[in-house]
C-alpha positions in Angstrom: 0.0 0.0 0.0 1.4 3.4 -0.9 1.8 5.8 2.0 0.5 9.2 1.1 2.5 12.0 2.7 0.8 15.1 4.1 1.5 18.2 2.1 3.6 20.2 4.5 6.4 22.8 4.5 8.7 20.2 2.9 6.8 20.7 -0.3 8.0 24.3 -0.6 11.6 23.3 0.0 11.6 20.6 -2.6 9.8 22.7 -5.2 12.4 25.4 -4.6 15.2 22.9 -5.2 13.6 21.6 -8.3 13.0 25.1 -9.6 16.6 26.2 -9.0 17.9 23.0 -10.6 15.8 23.7 -13.7 17.3 27.2 -13.8 20.8 25.8 -13.6 20.0 23.4 -16.5 19.0 26.5 -18.5 22.4 28.1 -17.8 21.4 30.1 -14.7 19.6 33.4 -14.2 22.3 35.3 -16.1 21.6 33.2 -19.2 17.8 33.9 -18.9 18.5 37.6 -18.6 20.8 37.4 -21.7 18.0 35.8 -23.7 15.3 38.0 -22.1 13.3 34.9 -21.1 12.4 35.7 -17.5 8.7 35.2 -18.6 9.5 31.5 -18.4 9.8 31.5 -14.6 6.1 31.1 -13.8 5.8 28.1 -16.1 8.8 26.5 -14.4 7.4 27.1 -11.0 4.1 25.5 -11.9 5.8 22.5 -13.5 8.0 22.0 -10.5 4.9 22.0 -8.2 3.2 19.5 -10.5 6.1 17.1 -10.6 6.7 17.2 -6.8 3.0 16.8 -6.0 2.8 13.8 -8.3 6.1 12.1 -7.3 6.3 12.9 -3.6 2.6 13.2 -2.6 0.9 10.9 -5.2 -1.6 13.6 -6.1 -3.9 13.0 -9.0 -3.9 15.2 -12.1 -7.1 16.8 -11.1 -5.9 17.5 -7.5 -2.7 19.0 -8.9 -4.7 21.1 -11.3 -6.8 22.5 -8.5 -3.8 23.2 -6.3 -1.8 25.2 -8.9 -4.6 26.7 -11.0 -4.1 24.8 -14.2 -6.4 22.7 -16.4 -6.2 18.9 -16.0 -5.0 18.7 -19.6 -2.1 21.1 -18.9 -1.1 19.1 -15.9 -1.3 15.9 -17.9 1.0 17.4 -20.6 3.5 18.5 -17.9 3.6 15.0 -16.3 3.9 13.2 -19.7 6.8 15.4 -20.9 9.9 13.5 -22.0 13.0 14.9 -20.1 15.5 13.4 -22.5 14.0 15.3 -25.4 13.9 18.5 -23.3 17.6 18.2 -22.6 18.4 17.9 -26.3 16.4 21.1 -26.9 18.2 22.9 -24.0 21.5 22.2 -25.8 20.1 24.4 -28.6 19.0 27.1 -26.3 19.1 29.8 -29.0 16.5 27.9 -31.0 14.4 27.3 -27.9 14.4 31.0 -27.2 13.4 31.9 -30.7 10.5 29.4 -30.6 9.3 30.3 -27.1 10.0 33.9 -26.8 7.1 34.9 -24.6 6.1 31.8 -22.8 7.7 28.4 -22.3 5.7 25.6 -23.8 4.1 23.2 -21.3 6.1 20.1 -22.5 9.4 22.0 -22.2 8.6 23.2 -18.7 7.4 19.7 -17.7 10.5 18.0 -19.1 12.8 20.4 -17.3 11.0 20.0 -14.0 11.1 16.2 -14.4 14.8 16.2 -15.3 15.6 18.5 -12.4 13.6 16.4 -9.9 15.4 13.2 -11.2 18.9 14.8 -10.8 18.1 16.0 -7.3 16.9 12.6 -6.2 20.1 11.0 -7.6 22.2 13.5 -5.6 23.3 15.6 -8.5 22.2 18.9 -7.0 24.0 22.1 -7.7 24.0 23.8 -4.3 25.3 27.2 -5.3 22.0 28.6 -6.2 20.2 27.0 -3.3 22.7 28.2 -0.8 22.3 31.8 -2.1 18.5 31.3 -2.0 18.6 30.1 1.6 21.1 32.9 2.5 18.7 35.6 1.2 15.8 34.1 3.2 17.9 34.0 6.4 18.9 37.7 5.8 15.3 38.7 5.1 14.0 37.0 8.2 16.8 38.5 10.3 18.4 35.2 11.5 22.1 36.3 11.8 23.5 32.8 12.7 21.9 31.2 9.6 22.9 34.0 7.3 26.6 33.9 8.6 26.8 30.2 8.4 25.6 30.0 4.8 27.9 32.9 3.8 30.8 31.0 5.2 29.8 27.8 3.4 29.5 29.4 -0.1 31.3 27.1 -2.6 30.9 24.0 -0.4 29.6 21.0 -2.3 26.6 19.2 -0.9 26.0 16.7 0.4 28.4 17.3 3.3 29.7 14.0 4.5 31.4 15.0 7.7 32.0 17.9 10.1 35.6 18.0 9.1 34.7 19.2 5.6 33.3 22.5 6.9 34.7 23.1 10.4 37.6 25.3 9.2 35.2 27.6 7.3 33.1 28.2 10.4 36.1 29.2 12.6 35.1 32.2 14.8 31.3 31.9 14.0 28.9 31.6 16.9 25.4 30.2 16.8 23.3 31.5 19.6 26.3 31.7 21.8 27.8 28.4 20.9 30.9 28.0 18.7 29.6 26.9 15.3 32.4 24.3 15.1 31.0 22.6 18.3 27.5 22.6 16.8 28.6 21.2 13.5 30.6 18.4 15.3 27.4 17.2 17.0 25.3 16.9 13.8 24.5 13.6 12.0 25.9 13.2 8.5 25.6 13.2 5.6 23.7 16.5 5.2 22.1 16.7 1.8 21.4 20.4 1.3 21.5 23.8 3.0 17.9 23.6 4.2 18.7 20.3 6.0 21.8 21.8 7.6 19.8 24.7 9.0 17.2 22.4 10.3 19.7 20.1 12.1 21.4 23.1 13.6 18.1 24.4 14.9 17.3 20.9 16.4 20.8 20.8 18.0 20.1 24.2 19.7 16.8 22.9 21.0 18.6 19.9 22.4 20.8 22.3 24.4 17.8 24.3 25.6 18.5 27.2 23.2 15.6 28.6 21.3 
């Protein structure tokens, strides 16, 4: 019997990772600016939601359509997109831009989201964009320890397999009064991404009675 997960905050985190991985596959935000294709972003976000809701939460096409405001047929096209064909088209990005100047086609967005999801699940996640994304959120929410930790870890490849990989970078950093190096040493590894790192640090602080 398939266990259906509740749709919780983890949904947002995974959708963000899939979305950023899709942007990376397209060459990054700078490439989209170069080709003036920022209008593609809403299509990619919807496709990322559709793929994650299907693969992680086993939602039906109709349920997904209601959740993200698309027709059932559009959701069906996203979920049936062929990621291998999409990758071949991405390699000819100039042609793709010319063909889809205003709005990315459904099957292109779907193929990108499916490919990005697959790569993340296989551990091929480019963390640079995700670290920057988490860093900006930490700054916006005024969480100094999270912001400083992520700034120090820029350029680190995830997953992190041991504390030794990052301890040197966190020298002199304090997390709620505790040396970051001590906190890092007490975490369980591997740590797959920046969001999981921040979560484990927060749980460690709670364990020591620090909120």
